[in-house]
N, C-alpha and C positions, 0 to 999 in steps of 0.2 A: 665105742670109746666112752670111758667114764668121764663125767662132768666134774671139773674142779669145784671144790667146796670152800676154799679159803676166802674169808671176807676181809677186805681191806677197809680199815676205819681211818679216815684221813681228815686232817685239819691242822690248824695252827696251835701247837701246844702252849705257846707263850700266852695265849689269851683264852683258849678253850680246852685246856688239858683235862680239867675235871669232867667236863661233858663227854669228851672223847673216851676217857677211861670208863665212864659210866655206861656208855653204849657198848663198848667192847666187852665189859663184864656181863651185860645182859645177853649178848650173843653167845658168849662162852657158857653161860648157864644152860643154854639149849644144846650144849655139846657140839657147837659149831666152832671151827678154828677162826680166830680173829687176829689180824696183824695191825698194830697201831703205827701210823705213819705221820711223822711231824713235817709240816710244810711251813714252819715259821721262817720268816725272812729277817726279823729284827733280833729276836733272842732265841735261837735254836735251843731245844731242850734235849737232854739225854734220856728223858723219861718216856721213851718210845721204842718200839721194836725196830723201827727204821728211822734213824735220825735225819734231820733236815739236810745236813751236810752230805750224807750218802745220797739222798735224792738229788740234791743240787749237782752232784758229780755227773749226773746223766745229761746235763746241759752240754751242747756241743762246745761251748766256750769254757766249760769247767765251773767250779764253784765260785770263782771270781765274777763270773757273768751274772750270778744270782745275788750274791751278797754285796750289792753295790752301794748300800747306804741310802739309795733313793727308792722310796716305797713303790712308786709306779713301775719303774723298770724291774725291780726285784720281783714283784708279784707276777708280772708278765713272764719273766725268765723262769720263775719257779713253776708256772703252768706248763711251759714246754718241758722242763726237766721231769716233772711228775708224769706227764704224758709218756715220755720216753722210758721212764722207770717202769710204769705199769705195763707197757708193751713188751718189756724185757722179761716179764714174769710169765711162767707157764702154769701157775696155780691159782689164777684169779677166778674165783667163783662169783664175786660181786664186789661192789664198792658202796660204802656209805660215807658221805661227807657232811661236815657241819661247818657253816660259815656265814659271814656277812657278804657284802658284794664282792670284796676282794677274794675271800676264801672260796666263795662259790665259783668265781671265774677260774681259779686255779684247779679246783677239784673237777669241775665239769669239763675242762679241757681234756683231761685224761679219760673221763667217762665217755665223751663223744668219740674218742678214738677206738673204743671197743666195739665188737660186732653187735648188731641188732640181736636182742634176746638176752644179753648179759644183764643180770639184775643190777640196778643202779638206783640209789636213793640219795637225794640231796636235801638235807634239812637247812633251810636258808631264811634269812630275814627278808629277802627280796622275792620269795616264792609266790607272794600274792599279787605281784605285778606282772609286767610283760617279761616272760622268761624265755622268749624265742632265741635270744642270743646265747643263753646258757644251754638250752636243750638241743636246738638245731633239729636236724632230721633223725632224731633218736628217741628211743623209748626210755627216757630218764624220768623217774618219778620225783617231782619237786614237792617238798613238804614245808608249809609255812610254820616257822618256829614260834609264832605268836608273840612271845617275849623275845628280847634280844638274847643271843647266845652269850651270856655274860655271867654265868653262875647257875648252879642248880637250885630250882625252887619247885613249888608244887605244880606249876604249869609246865615248866621245861622238862621235869622228870616224866610227866605223862606223855608229852609230845615225843620226846626222845625214846621212851620205851616203845611207843607205837612204831616209830621208825625202825628201831632195832629189831623188833619182832617181825616187821615187814620184810626187811632184807634177809633175816634168817629164814623166814618161811619161803621167800622167793628162791634162795639158793638151795635149801634142802629139797624143795619140791620141783626144782627146775626140770623141764622136760626137754629131751632132744627134739630137734625140729622133726615134724612128722614127715615120714618118707612118702614121696609121691613119684610114680614113674614118669609123670608128665613134667617136662621142663617148665620153668616159670617165665611168664612174660609180664612186662610192666606196661600199663596203659594209663594215659592221663585223661581226665574227664571233668567237665563242668556241667551244671544243670542244662545249659543251652547246647551241649554237644552229647547229652546222654543218649538220644536215639542212635547216633552213629556208633558210640562205644558199645552199647548194648547189642547191636546187630553184629559187631565184630566178635564180641565175647561169645555169643551164641554159636558162631561158626567155628570158633577155635577151642572151646572148652573141652572137647573130647580128646584133643591132642596136647593142650597146654593148660597149666594152672594159671589163670589170668588174675593178676594183681592190679586192681584199679586204684589209682591215686587221684584224690580230689585236688584240682589245680588251684590251690589257695595259697601259693607261695611255698609253704612247708611241704605240700604234696609233691611238687616237682623236685625239691631237694631230697626228699625221702626216696623217690623213685631212682634218682641219679646215684644216691649213695648205695642202694642195693645193686644197681647196674655195675658200678665201679668195684663193688665188693665181691662180685662173682656170683650173686644170687640169681641173676636173670639170664635167660637165653636169648632175649631180644627185647626191643622196645618199640611200642606203637605210641608215639608221642603226638597224639591227635589234637591235644588241647594245650597250646603254648601261650595262653592268655596271660600268664604271670609276667611276661615281658612288658605288656601294656602298663601294669602297675609299677614295675621297676622304673620305667622311663618317664612316666607321667604322673607320679605322686599318688598312686593308688595304695590301698591298704593291704593288698594281697600280693606283694611283689616277689619275683624271683630274685636271686642274687646275681652278681656279675659272673658267677661261675656256671650259670645255666648253660646247658649243652656241653659242659666241660668234659664229661666222661667220654664224649665222642673222640676226643684227642688221645685217649688212653686205652680205648677198647675197640675191638673189631666186631662188636655185637651187631647183628642185623638191626637196622634202624629205619622205621618209616615214620615220618613226621608230617604235621599239617598245621594249618592256620587257625585251629579251633579257638573261637571267641577272641580273636585279635581285633574285634570291633568294639571292645568295651574296656573301660577302666572302672575299677570298683572303689566306691567310697562308702562310708557308713551312712547314717541317716542324712536326709536331704540337707539338713542344716549344717552338716559338716563339710559339704563340698567347698573347696577353696574359692575365695571370691573371684579369682581370675578365671574360673570355670563356670560361674553361675549362669552365663549367657549361652552355654553350650546345649547340645541335644542330650537332655538328661532323662532317665527312665527310672522310676521308683520301683525296684524289683520287690521289695518288702520294706517294712518300717526301719529295718536295720541296714539295708543295702540299697545304695543308689548307683546306677550305672551311667557312664558317660560315653557317648559314641566317639570313636577316634576319627580324626580328620585326615585329609589327604596328606598333609605334611607329616603328621604323626605316623601314618602308615609307611611313608617313605623311610623315616628314621628307623622304625621297627624292622622293616625289610632288610635294610643294610645291617642292622645289629645282628639279626638272626643269620643272615647270609655269611657274615664274617666268621661267625662261630661254626657254621656248617663246614666252612672251608678248612677247618682244623681237623676234620674227621679222618680217621685212618681205616675205618671199616666201610662196609656197604651202606649207603644212605640213599633213601628215596624221600623227597619232600614234595607232597602233593598239594596243589593249589585248587581249592573248590570254587570254581568261578561262579557257581550259582548262589554263593553266600557262605559265610564262615560261622554262622550260629543260627539258632532259631529266631533271633530278633533281626537277623540280616537276611530278610526274604521279602519279596514283593508284598506290600501292604503292612509290613512290620516296621516298628519305629526306628530301627537302625539300618534299614535297607539303603545302601549307598554304593552303587556300582563303581562310581569314580574313586572312592576311597579304597575299595577292594582292589581295583586295577592298579592303583598306585603301590599298594602292598605287593601284589604279585610281580609287577615289573621290577620293583626294587630288589626283591629276592632273586629273580632271574638274572638281573644285571650284576648282582654281587657274587653269587655263587660261581665258583670256578668248576664247571661241570666236567666230569670224567666218566669213564665207564662205571666206576664205583659210586660216584656222587652225582645224582641227577635230580633235577627239579622238573616236575611234570604238571601240566594243567589238566584238570578233570572237569568236564562241562556239566557239573551237577552241584547241588548244595551239599554241605558237609553232612547233613543228616539224611540224605537220600540213600536208599538201598544201593544204588549204583556206585555211590562214592565208597561205601563200605566194601563193596565187591572189589573195587580198585585197590583199597588198602590191603585186603587179603591177597589179591593177585601179586602185588609187588612184594609183600612180605614173604610169600611162598617162594617167589623168584630169588630173592637175595639170601634166603636162609637155606635154599637147596644146595646140598653139597657141603654146607658148613658143618662144624662140629655140633651144631645145635639142631640139625635137621632131625625130624622124627620119622 
């Protein structure tokens, strides 16, 4: 199949028309097709290939749902309309957007809906800050506009030219995904579960392409997006530590949608309690006052870890169990009774069998077990070779006979 080459240049023409036209002209100078899309909600312009009213018509509530006269609701509605508009097109080679915080929210909503690998560049006034809400688990390139996007000048022309050349190069030279006869697996890993994941990958790499995701909040989201998008043949969710940070104020949190793909996919899934003994904070001085008395471990100058308590483990066990109950495919969730991380072992700072037992019991008591959905105790630490062997045994068992079996 040939890859689409059309580049959509999107933004609000009522405030950024000159800049959008400048970017489109640079793209067309490289003999690449460019389509200008107006996303204005205040004063829609006719000076675009696709006008704002046409985009707004893609909102489920029609154009009236977009042009409300209230900026907040209008921006939100235009984001949904633009997402649905982009998904209706079959010629999207890439998207480049220009915007402030509002425009960035609108354009990136559509960008996030596109498959991984689609070229996407967002030139934004907020690109130098925390952009996780705009990017999510996607390969969106954020470019800091330096000056406000409020007219062309010597700085903005340079930045916009670089961005235009970038998206043109990405689309022109885009490669099809490399073919591999091995189906792909998603695995989650943290530094304190690396031995376990490494052992598993070594045993599977001849049969599967193993994609390892760092469990830093966005890693879990990325893995789940690929799973729900059909890229993966199975998931070995060994490291579920992002739940700790979500529930207890850490800096690397999951979202409330963690484990959500299990309710929509019958992929073979083996999960575990990797690093549920720790919450991540930045430097020691950043730990919230209410946690200063806790069992803290300085992992490095930038990361401080906090040991989870009995009560916190009960809460996590229930939270995870409730989400496992929504699964529609084969699930095995393994409980490493010898310890859930390298720090949770005899003589190590987070060794706390009582807290671990509270976690395990809460999961067992919450999960509604069936032939397809099972929770199993394994009398070994998570990084022990025996535990890796159990992961492999159960994965082979639940993937046997499925459409993903090799």
